[in-house]
DOVOFI-947353 format. One record per atom (N, C-alpha, C): residue number from 0; y, x, z; residue in three letters. Coordinates in steps of 0.001 Angstrom, whole numbers, padded with zeros to 6 digits. Example, Ala and Ser with C-alpha at 12.3 -4.5 7.8 and 13.67 -1.06 7.14 Angstrom:
REM DOVOFI-947353
{num = 0; yy = -005690; xx = 013190; zz = 007800; residu = ALA}
{num = 0; yy = -004500; xx = 012300; zz = 007800; residu = ALA}
{num = 0; yy = -003300; xx = 013200; zz = 007800; residu = ALA}
{num = 1; yy = -002250; xx = 012850; zz = 007080; residu = SER}
{num = 1; yy = -001060; xx = 013670; zz = 007140; residu = SER}
{num = 1; yy = 000030; xx = 012900; zz = 007870; residu = SER}
This chain:
REM DOVOFI-947353
{num = 0; yy = -001288; xx = -003004; zz = -013172; residu = MET}
{num = 0; yy = -001426; xx = -002575; zz = -011791; residu = MET}
{num = 0; yy = -000049; xx = -002433; zz = -011179; residu = MET}
{num = 1; yy = 000115; xx = -002891; zz = -009994; residu = HIS}
{num = 1; yy = 001392; xx = -002868; zz = -009293; residu = HIS}
{num = 1; yy = 001409; xx = -001713; zz = -008291; residu = HIS}
{num = 2; yy = 002574; xx = -001124; zz = -008074; residu = ALA}
{num = 2; yy = 002696; xx = -000013; zz = -007133; residu = ALA}
{num = 2; yy = 002975; xx = -000479; zz = -005716; residu = ALA}
{num = 3; yy = 003372; xx = -001742; zz = -005517; residu = GLY}
{num = 3; yy = 003609; xx = -002266; zz = -004178; residu = GLY}
{num = 3; yy = 004895; xx = -001826; zz = -003542; residu = GLY}
{num = 4; yy = 005839; xx = -001347; zz = -004322; residu = CYS}
{num = 4; yy = 007080; xx = -000800; zz = -003773; residu = CYS}
{num = 4; yy = 008219; xx = -001806; zz = -003737; residu = CYS}
{num = 5; yy = 008109; xx = -002908; zz = -004444; residu = LEU}
{num = 5; yy = 009181; xx = -003895; zz = -004504; residu = LEU}
{num = 5; yy = 008873; xx = -005036; zz = -003549; residu = LEU}
{num = 6; yy = 009162; xx = -004809; zz = -002276; residu = GLY}
{num = 6; yy = 008796; xx = -005755; zz = -001230; residu = GLY}
{num = 6; yy = 009286; xx = -007164; zz = -001450; residu = GLY}
{num = 7; yy = 010502; xx = -007332; zz = -001931; residu = ASN}
{num = 7; yy = 011053; xx = -008672; zz = -002100; residu = ASN}
{num = 7; yy = 010472; xx = -009407; zz = -003311; residu = ASN}
{num = 8; yy = 009660; xx = -008755; zz = -004105; residu = LYS}
{num = 8; yy = 009079; xx = -009381; zz = -005290; residu = LYS}
{num = 8; yy = 007575; xx = -009620; zz = -005141; residu = LYS}
{num = 9; yy = 007037; xx = -009369; zz = -003959; residu = LEU}
{num = 9; yy = 005605; xx = -009537; zz = -003741; residu = LEU}
{num = 9; yy = 005297; xx = -010915; zz = -003162; residu = LEU}
{num = 10; yy = 004210; xx = -011502; zz = -003606; residu = ASN}
{num = 10; yy = 003704; xx = -012751; zz = -003057; residu = ASN}
{num = 10; yy = 002188; xx = -012622; zz = -003067; residu = ASN}
{num = 11; yy = 001631; xx = -012226; zz = -001945; residu = VAL}
{num = 11; yy = 000226; xx = -011863; zz = -001879; residu = VAL}
{num = 11; yy = -000456; xx = -012658; zz = -000775; residu = VAL}
{num = 12; yy = -001613; xx = -013235; zz = -001070; residu = ALA}
{num = 12; yy = -002361; xx = -013974; zz = -000059; residu = ALA}
{num = 12; yy = -003768; xx = -013416; zz = 000114; residu = ALA}
{num = 13; yy = -004062; xx = -012307; zz = -000532; residu = VAL}
{num = 13; yy = -005387; xx = -011693; zz = -000473; residu = VAL}
{num = 13; yy = -005233; xx = -010195; zz = -000278; residu = VAL}
{num = 14; yy = -006343; xx = -009505; zz = -000257; residu = CYS}
{num = 14; yy = -006315; xx = -008047; zz = -000198; residu = CYS}
{num = 14; yy = -005802; xx = -007530; zz = -001537; residu = CYS}
{num = 15; yy = -004775; xx = -006703; zz = -001503; residu = ALA}
{num = 15; yy = -004118; xx = -006251; zz = -002730; residu = ALA}
{num = 15; yy = -004613; xx = -004882; zz = -003166; residu = ALA}
{num = 16; yy = -004819; xx = -004729; zz = -004475; residu = ARG}
{num = 16; yy = -005171; xx = -003440; zz = -005077; residu = ARG}
{num = 16; yy = -003897; xx = -002871; zz = -005678; residu = ARG}
{num = 17; yy = -003468; xx = -001714; zz = -005171; residu = ILE}
{num = 17; yy = -002179; xx = -001121; zz = -005509; residu = ILE}
{num = 17; yy = -002394; xx = 000294; zz = -006026; residu = ILE}
{num = 18; yy = -001626; xx = 000688; zz = -007038; residu = GLN}
{num = 18; yy = -001750; xx = 002054; zz = -007541; residu = GLN}
{num = 18; yy = -000947; xx = 003034; zz = -006697; residu = GLN}
{num = 19; yy = -001381; xx = 004262; zz = -006729; residu = ARG}
{num = 19; yy = -000736; xx = 005352; zz = -006001; residu = ARG}
{num = 19; yy = 000611; xx = 005689; zz = -006654; residu = ARG}
{num = 20; yy = 001556; xx = 006168; zz = -005853; residu = GLY}
{num = 20; yy = 002818; xx = 006672; zz = -006387; residu = GLY}
{num = 20; yy = 004007; xx = 005754; zz = -006190; residu = GLY}
{num = 21; yy = 005175; xx = 006240; zz = -006533; residu = GLU}
{num = 21; yy = 006474; xx = 005576; zz = -006530; residu = GLU}
{num = 21; yy = 007104; xx = 005398; zz = -005157; residu = GLU}
{num = 22; yy = 006326; xx = 005197; zz = -004108; residu = CYS}
{num = 22; yy = 006869; xx = 005101; zz = -002744; residu = CYS}
{num = 22; yy = 005763; xx = 005491; zz = -001764; residu = CYS}
{num = 23; yy = 006088; xx = 005543; zz = -000484; residu = THR}
{num = 23; yy = 005126; xx = 005993; zz = 000522; residu = THR}
{num = 23; yy = 004046; xx = 004941; zz = 000782; residu = THR}
{num = 24; yy = 002930; xx = 005389; zz = 001338; residu = PHE}
{num = 24; yy = 001867; xx = 004466; zz = 001714; residu = PHE}
{num = 24; yy = 002363; xx = 003494; zz = 002782; residu = PHE}
{num = 25; yy = 003211; xx = 003968; zz = 003679; residu = THR}
{num = 25; yy = 003774; xx = 003109; zz = 004722; residu = THR}
{num = 25; yy = 004592; xx = 001991; zz = 004092; residu = THR}
{num = 26; yy = 005438; xx = 002322; zz = 003114; residu = THR}
{num = 26; yy = 006243; xx = 001309; zz = 002438; residu = THR}
{num = 26; yy = 005361; xx = 000290; zz = 001743; residu = THR}
{num = 27; yy = 004331; xx = 000764; zz = 001055; residu = LYS}
{num = 27; yy = 003406; xx = -000131; zz = 000369; residu = LYS}
{num = 27; yy = 002753; xx = -001095; zz = 001368; residu = LYS}
{num = 28; yy = 002207; xx = -000547; zz = 002452; residu = ALA}
{num = 28; yy = 001513; xx = -001364; zz = 003446; residu = ALA}
{num = 28; yy = 002459; xx = -002352; zz = 004112; residu = ALA}
{num = 29; yy = 003650; xx = -001904; zz = 004465; residu = GLN}
{num = 29; yy = 004621; xx = -002786; zz = 005110; residu = GLN}
{num = 29; yy = 005028; xx = -003923; zz = 004161; residu = GLN}
{num = 30; yy = 005301; xx = -003606; zz = 002890; residu = ASN}
{num = 30; yy = 005675; xx = -004635; zz = 001921; residu = ASN}
{num = 30; yy = 004564; xx = -005660; zz = 001731; residu = ASN}
{num = 31; yy = 003331; xx = -005180; zz = 001609; residu = LEU}
{num = 31; yy = 002204; xx = -006093; zz = 001420; residu = LEU}
{num = 31; yy = 001966; xx = -006944; zz = 002659; residu = LEU}
{num = 32; yy = 002051; xx = -006329; zz = 003824; residu = GLN}
{num = 32; yy = 001864; xx = -007058; zz = 005069; residu = GLN}
{num = 32; yy = 002908; xx = -008172; zz = 005198; residu = GLN}
{num = 33; yy = 004153; xx = -007862; zz = 004913; residu = GLN}
{num = 33; yy = 005226; xx = -008854; zz = 004993; residu = GLN}
{num = 33; yy = 005056; xx = -009958; zz = 003950; residu = GLN}
{num = 34; yy = 004394; xx = -009643; zz = 002839; residu = ALA}
{num = 34; yy = 004168; xx = -010632; zz = 001781; residu = ALA}
{num = 34; yy = 002938; xx = -011500; zz = 002046; residu = ALA}
{num = 35; yy = 002219; xx = -011207; zz = 003128; residu = GLY}
{num = 35; yy = 001074; xx = -012015; zz = 003498; residu = GLY}
{num = 35; yy = -000277; xx = -011477; zz = 003090; residu = GLY}
{num = 36; yy = -000345; xx = -010250; zz = 002610; residu = ALA}
{num = 36; yy = -001629; xx = -009661; zz = 002212; residu = ALA}
{num = 36; yy = -002555; xx = -009508; zz = 003413; residu = ALA}
{num = 37; yy = -003848; xx = -009618; zz = 003162; residu = THR}
{num = 37; yy = -004827; xx = -009443; zz = 004228; residu = THR}
{num = 37; yy = -005341; xx = -008006; zz = 004300; residu = THR}
{num = 38; yy = -004967; xx = -007168; zz = 003327; residu = GLY}
{num = 38; yy = -005373; xx = -005775; zz = 003309; residu = GLY}
{num = 38; yy = -004795; xx = -005074; zz = 002093; residu = GLY}
{num = 39; yy = -004936; xx = -003747; zz = 002050; residu = MET}
{num = 39; yy = -004417; xx = -002947; zz = 000950; residu = MET}
{num = 39; yy = -005469; xx = -001930; zz = 000523; residu = MET}
{num = 40; yy = -005744; xx = -001891; zz = -000784; residu = VAL}
{num = 40; yy = -006609; xx = -000877; zz = -001375; residu = VAL}
{num = 40; yy = -005741; xx = -000095; zz = -002350; residu = VAL}
{num = 41; yy = -005592; xx = 001209; zz = -002114; residu = VAL}
{num = 41; yy = -004778; xx = 002058; zz = -002984; residu = VAL}
{num = 41; yy = -005688; xx = 002749; zz = -003985; residu = VAL}
{num = 42; yy = -005390; xx = 002550; zz = -005262; residu = PHE}
{num = 42; yy = -006159; xx = 003139; zz = -006348; residu = PHE}
{num = 42; yy = -005527; xx = 004463; zz = -006736; residu = PHE}
{num = 43; yy = -006313; xx = 005535; zz = -006745; residu = ASN}
{num = 43; yy = -005820; xx = 006855; zz = -007130; residu = ASN}
{num = 43; yy = -005777; xx = 006931; zz = -008650; residu = ASN}
{num = 44; yy = -004577; xx = 006827; zz = -009224; residu = ASN}
{num = 44; yy = -004417; xx = 006834; zz = -010667; residu = ASN}
{num = 44; yy = -004077; xx = 008218; zz = -011216; residu = ASN}
{num = 45; yy = -004230; xx = 009260; zz = -010396; residu = GLN}
{num = 45; yy = -003943; xx = 010629; zz = -010816; residu = GLN}
{num = 45; yy = -005241; xx = 011416; zz = -010860; residu = GLN}
{num = 46; yy = -005734; xx = 011678; zz = -012064; residu = PHE}
{num = 46; yy = -007013; xx = 012348; zz = -012257; residu = PHE}
{num = 46; yy = -007040; xx = 013696; zz = -011539; residu = PHE}
{num = 47; yy = -008091; xx = 013916; zz = -010766; residu = GLY}
{num = 47; yy = -008313; xx = 015193; zz = -010109; residu = GLY}
{num = 47; yy = -007532; xx = 015412; zz = -008827; residu = GLY}
{num = 48; yy = -006583; xx = 014565; zz = -008554; residu = ALA}
{num = 48; yy = -005753; xx = 014735; zz = -007351; residu = ALA}
{num = 48; yy = -006404; xx = 014034; zz = -006163; residu = ALA}
{num = 49; yy = -006520; xx = 014745; zz = -005053; residu = SER}
{num = 49; yy = -007048; xx = 014143; zz = -003830; residu = SER}
{num = 49; yy = -006035; xx = 013167; zz = -003266; residu = SER}
{num = 50; yy = -006517; xx = 012193; zz = -002545; residu = LEU}
{num = 50; yy = -005652; xx = 011167; zz = -001977; residu = LEU}
{num = 50; yy = -005883; xx = 011094; zz = -000480; residu = LEU}
{num = 51; yy = -004860; xx = 011389; zz = 000286; residu = ILE}
{num = 51; yy = -004912; xx = 011275; zz = 001745; residu = ILE}
{num = 51; yy = -003767; xx = 010369; zz = 002165; residu = ILE}
{num = 52; yy = -004102; xx = 009232; zz = 002746; residu = MET}
{num = 52; yy = -003061; xx = 008313; zz = 003200; residu = MET}
{num = 52; yy = -002659; xx = 008679; zz = 004613; residu = MET}
{num = 53; yy = -001360; xx = 008627; zz = 004862; residu = SER}
{num = 53; yy = -000842; xx = 008870; zz = 006209; residu = SER}
{num = 53; yy = 000443; xx = 008089; zz = 006380; residu = SER}
{num = 54; yy = 000847; xx = 007913; zz = 007619; residu = ALA}
{num = 54; yy = 002080; xx = 007183; zz = 007929; residu = ALA}
{num = 54; yy = 003063; xx = 008125; zz = 008610; residu = ALA}
{num = 55; yy = 004330; xx = 007856; zz = 008417; residu = ALA}
{num = 55; yy = 005371; xx = 008630; zz = 009089; residu = ALA}
{num = 55; yy = 005308; xx = 008396; zz = 010592; residu = ALA}
{num = 56; yy = 005821; xx = 009333; zz = 011365; residu = GLN}
{num = 56; yy = 005786; xx = 009210; zz = 012823; residu = GLN}
{num = 56; yy = 006531; xx = 007972; zz = 013316; residu = GLN}
{num = 57; yy = 007612; xx = 007610; zz = 012651; residu = ASN}
{num = 57; yy = 008396; xx = 006458; zz = 013084; residu = ASN}
{num = 57; yy = 008059; xx = 005208; zz = 012280; residu = ASN}
{num = 58; yy = 006864; xx = 005158; zz = 011720; residu = ALA}
{num = 58; yy = 006451; xx = 004037; zz = 010871; residu = ALA}
{num = 58; yy = 006333; xx = 002752; zz = 011681; residu = ALA}
{num = 59; yy = 006668; xx = 001629; zz = 011056; residu = PRO}
{num = 59; yy = 006490; xx = 000336; zz = 011733; residu = PRO}
{num = 59; yy = 005004; xx = 000035; zz = 011905; residu = PRO}
{num = 60; yy = 004699; xx = -000907; zz = 012764; residu = ALA}
{num = 60; yy = 003302; xx = -001270; zz = 013015; residu = ALA}
{num = 60; yy = 002690; xx = -001920; zz = 011785; residu = ALA}
{num = 61; yy = 001628; xx = -001331; zz = 011295; residu = ILE}
{num = 61; yy = 000861; xx = -001893; zz = 010185; residu = ILE}
{num = 61; yy = -000423; xx = -002444; zz = 010782; residu = ILE}
{num = 62; yy = -000670; xx = -003723; zz = 010580; residu = THR}
{num = 62; yy = -001831; xx = -004363; zz = 011196; residu = THR}
{num = 62; yy = -002901; xx = -004745; zz = 010184; residu = THR}
{num = 63; yy = -002598; xx = -004640; zz = 008875; residu = ILE}
{num = 63; yy = -003625; xx = -004952; zz = 007880; residu = ILE}
{num = 63; yy = -004467; xx = -003708; zz = 007606; residu = ILE}
{num = 64; yy = -005744; xx = -003880; zz = 007287; residu = PRO}
{num = 64; yy = -006567; xx = -002725; zz = 006952; residu = PRO}
{num = 64; yy = -006107; xx = -002104; zz = 005625; residu = PRO}
{num = 65; yy = -006127; xx = -000766; zz = 005563; residu = CYS}
{num = 65; yy = -005707; xx = -000041; zz = 004374; residu = CYS}
{num = 65; yy = -006733; xx = 001037; zz = 004055; residu = CYS}
{num = 66; yy = -007087; xx = 001157; zz = 002773; residu = LEU}
{num = 66; yy = -008004; xx = 002225; zz = 002379; residu = LEU}
{num = 66; yy = -007651; xx = 002699; zz = 000988; residu = LEU}
{num = 67; yy = -008206; xx = 003843; zz = 000617; residu = SER}
{num = 67; yy = -007954; xx = 004398; zz = -000713; residu = SER}
{num = 67; yy = -009261; xx = 004636; zz = -001429; residu = SER}
{num = 68; yy = -009221; xx = 004488; zz = -002759; residu = ILE}
{num = 68; yy = -010384; xx = 004749; zz = -003593; residu = ILE}
{num = 68; yy = -009982; xx = 005639; zz = -004737; residu = ILE}
């Protein structure tokens, strides 16, 4: 499972399944969007921990759909 934090190493043409952690949700979404992903699904890999995705106030425009499971 990839964390989606290494933007320059991503090559995605589909909806990507990414694990939680290592960088912000905004960074993950921006990296995937720039790599050509059609969407982002964040997998909660921390047992018992709730997952709430949010973006920083000065976040760049994210146009791909993003959700968490």
